[in-house]
C-alpha atoms as one frame of an Amber mdcrd trajectory, in Angstrom:
protein
 -18.157   0.365  -6.040 -14.654  -0.288  -4.696 -12.487  -2.958  -6.281  -9.450
  -4.703  -4.854  -6.828  -4.676  -7.602  -3.985  -6.607  -6.024  -2.792  -7.818
  -2.636   0.120  -9.475  -0.935   0.482 -10.732   2.619   1.049  -7.200   3.935
  -1.645  -5.120   2.239  -4.137  -4.570  -0.550  -4.506  -1.924  -3.236  -8.120
  -0.852  -3.621  -9.592   1.379  -6.317 -12.485   3.693  -5.441 -13.634   4.940
  -8.877 -16.378   7.175  -7.484 -13.674   9.168  -5.661 -10.969   8.694  -8.337
  -8.898   7.340  -5.458  -6.390   4.519  -5.117  -5.867   3.240  -1.577  -3.215
   1.071   0.030  -4.693  -0.762   3.005  -2.041  -2.215   5.309  -2.867  -5.418
   7.200  -2.150  -6.376  10.823   0.365  -8.890   9.432   2.770  -5.953   9.009
   3.784  -6.658  12.618   6.045  -9.419  11.233   6.908  -7.712   7.939  10.513
  -7.050   6.936  11.814  -3.822   5.444  11.936  -5.694   2.126   8.229  -6.484
   2.456   7.536  -2.822   3.165   9.416  -1.707   0.067   7.836  -4.404  -2.121
   4.342  -3.385  -1.041   4.987   0.290  -1.732   6.348  -0.653  -5.165   3.159
  -2.642  -5.799   1.104   0.422  -4.862   3.220   2.646  -7.123   2.808   0.246
 -10.077  -0.963   0.229  -9.685  -1.004   4.028  -9.364   0.938   4.360 -12.609
  -1.610   2.124 -14.373  -4.754   3.700 -12.885  -3.587   7.349 -12.846  -6.042
   8.414 -10.109  -6.240  12.023  -8.959  -6.010  10.895  -5.324  -3.807   8.428
  -3.433  -4.354   7.251   0.140  -2.262   5.034   2.378  -4.318   3.819   5.321
  -1.770   3.191   8.071  -4.253   2.538  10.893  -3.305  -1.172  10.919   0.390
  -0.671  10.052   2.554  -2.371  12.710   6.042  -2.555  11.151   8.949  -0.646
  12.648  11.150   0.694   9.863  14.847  -0.152   9.961  17.730   2.256   9.583
  17.938   3.841   6.156  14.499   2.746   4.932  13.071   6.266   4.885  16.023
   7.404   2.780  14.991   4.773   0.225
């Protein structure tokens, strides 16, 4: 059974124990997200991954709408 661990306005971190998988699900609200929101959400995902220590990580970007600003990928 999957469990949502944490969420913010941009996405949710979901644990799938049967797959030993932690997933970040982006929301459609990312269309109005800032680069700061992007970075904060990835940090949230990283914190949960450090706690859960799954063997698999997945970022579902099918609903990701944000356009990254200059320098964000270098971050």
